[in-house]
C-alpha positions as CSV (number, residue, x, y, z in Angstrom):
1,M,16.4,19.5,-16.8
2,G,16.6,17.4,-13.4
3,K,17.9,13.8,-13.4
4,I,15.4,11.1,-12.8
5,R,15.8,9.3,-9.4
6,E,16.2,5.7,-9.6
7,P,15.0,3.9,-6.5
8,H,17.9,2.3,-4.7
9,K,18.0,-1.3,-4.1
10,K,17.7,-0.9,-0.3
11,N,15.1,1.7,-0.7
12,P,12.7,0.2,-3.5
13,F,9.8,2.6,-3.0
14,D,11.7,5.7,-3.0
15,I,10.8,6.7,0.3
16,P,12.2,10.2,1.3
17,N,14.7,10.4,4.0
18,Y,14.7,6.5,4.0
19,G,18.1,6.5,5.9
20,V,16.8,8.9,8.7
21,R,16.7,7.0,12.2
22,D,12.9,6.5,13.1
23,F,13.4,7.1,16.7
24,Q,9.8,7.7,17.8
25,R,8.4,4.5,16.2
26,A,8.0,2.3,19.2
27,R,6.6,5.1,21.0
28,V,4.1,5.8,18.5
29,Y,3.2,2.0,18.4
30,T,2.8,1.9,22.2
31,A,0.5,5.0,22.0
32,E,-1.8,3.4,19.5
33,E,-1.8,-0.1,21.5
34,N,-3.0,1.9,24.6
35,C,-5.8,3.7,22.9
36,S,-9.3,2.2,23.0
37,F,-10.3,3.0,19.5
38,W,-7.2,0.9,18.3
39,K,-8.4,-2.1,20.4
40,D,-11.0,-3.5,18.0
41,P,-11.9,-1.1,15.2
42,S,-14.5,-1.6,12.9
43,S,-13.8,-3.3,9.8
44,L,-14.4,-1.4,6.7
45,K,-15.5,-2.6,3.1
46,L,-12.9,-2.2,0.4
47,Q,-15.0,0.7,-1.2
48,E,-15.2,2.4,2.2
49,V,-11.4,2.1,2.2
50,L,-10.9,3.7,-1.2
51,D,-13.4,6.5,-0.3
52,I,-11.4,7.3,2.8
53,V,-8.3,7.4,0.8
54,R,-9.7,9.5,-1.7
55,D,-11.0,11.7,0.8
56,I,-8.0,12.2,2.8
57,S,-5.9,12.7,-0.3
58,F,-8.2,15.7,-1.1
59,W,-8.2,17.1,2.3
60,A,-4.4,17.0,2.3
61,G,-4.0,18.4,-1.1
62,I,-2.0,15.5,-2.2
63,K,-1.9,13.0,-5.2
64,E,-4.1,10.0,-4.3
65,P,-2.0,7.0,-3.7
66,R,-2.6,3.7,-5.3
67,S,-4.4,1.2,-2.8
68,F,-3.6,-2.3,-2.6
69,F,-5.1,-5.0,-0.2
70,E,-3.0,-7.7,-1.5
71,R,0.3,-7.5,-3.6
72,P,-0.7,-8.0,-7.2
73,L,1.3,-10.6,-9.2
74,Q,2.4,-8.5,-12.0
75,M,4.2,-6.0,-9.5
76,E,8.0,-6.3,-9.6
77,K,8.4,-4.7,-6.2
78,Q,8.1,-6.9,-3.2
79,I,5.1,-5.3,-1.1
80,P,4.6,-6.7,2.3
81,T,1.6,-8.6,2.6
82,N,1.3,-9.2,6.4
83,V,1.9,-5.8,7.4
84,A,0.3,-2.2,6.7
85,F,2.6,-0.3,4.5
86,A,2.9,2.9,2.8
87,A,5.2,4.7,0.0
88,P,4.9,8.2,-1.6
89,D,2.5,6.8,-4.1
90,L,0.8,3.5,-2.7
91,V,-0.7,2.4,0.3
92,C,-1.1,-1.5,1.1
93,L,-3.8,-2.3,3.7
94,P,-4.0,-6.0,4.3
95,L,-7.3,-7.1,5.1
96,F,-6.9,-6.8,9.0
97,A,-5.8,-2.9,8.2
98,C,-9.2,-1.8,6.7
99,N,-10.1,0.2,9.5
100,K,-10.0,3.8,10.2
101,P,-6.9,4.0,12.7
102,Y,-4.7,2.0,10.3
103,I,-5.9,4.2,7.3
104,C,-5.0,7.4,9.2
105,H,-1.7,6.3,10.2
106,E,-0.7,4.8,6.8
107,M,-2.2,7.8,5.0
108,A,0.0,10.1,7.7
109,H,3.0,8.7,6.2
110,V,1.9,9.3,2.5
111,I,1.1,12.8,3.4
112,S,4.5,13.3,5.0
113,Y,6.4,11.3,2.0
114,Q,4.6,13.6,-0.5
115,K,4.5,17.3,1.3
116,G,7.4,16.8,3.7
117,P,9.3,16.7,5.6
118,N,9.2,12.9,6.0
119,D,10.6,12.2,9.6
120,H,8.9,8.4,9.5
121,H,7.3,8.2,13.1
122,G,8.8,11.8,14.2
123,P,7.2,14.8,15.3
124,N,5.9,16.0,11.7
125,F,4.4,12.4,11.2
126,V,2.7,12.8,14.5
127,K,1.3,16.2,14.1
128,V,-0.1,15.0,10.4
129,Y,-1.5,11.9,12.1
130,L,-3.1,13.7,14.9
131,D,-4.6,15.9,12.4
132,L,-6.2,13.1,10.5
133,I,-7.4,11.4,13.5
134,S,-9.4,14.7,14.5
135,S,-10.7,15.2,10.9
136,F,-11.7,11.4,10.1
137,M,-12.3,10.0,13.4
138,G,-13.2,12.6,15.9
139,L,-11.9,14.9,18.6
140,A,-12.3,12.4,21.3
141,E,-9.9,9.9,19.6
142,R,-7.4,12.6,18.8
143,D,-7.4,13.8,22.5
144,E,-6.9,10.1,23.5
145,L,-4.1,9.5,21.1
146,R,-2.3,12.6,22.3
147,S,-2.5,11.7,25.7
148,E,-1.0,8.4,25.3
149,L,1.7,10.0,22.9
150,S,2.4,12.3,25.8
151,K,2.6,9.5,28.3
152,T,5.2,7.9,25.9
153,K,7.2,11.0,25.6
154,A,6.5,11.2,21.4
155,K,7.2,14.7,20.0
156,V,4.5,16.5,18.1
157,G,5.5,19.0,15.5
158,A,4.3,22.4,15.6
């Protein structure tokens, strides 16, 4: 029988490959900032967010993560409340992040964490992210993001 992995203090959410250098993060963030659909996205109602998280989970064939919009008081782990955040079993979306671009970005992390390989904002993440944008936002948005990623020289997985 396998040994149960205890989360490490420095990795309280048990994120796979936690120590791997996130070499493309700035490139991905820059590309997002330059996309028109990231500039003023439509805010969604909380139930709509939950529905999209469920739909993406089904689409990807992963276990649906718990969704948080603020840190529950009973949680021992410190969930950041001023940033969108994902772990293998949860997605934290503050109210400013309750829109499709943020949901697709964070759910690309959840998919990478659950299915692997997790490379943070690396080529595998970018491929999953582009597929999500295509399926849940549209081809024009995917093409715009792909173009901006190319300008930043971000690598895309096969």
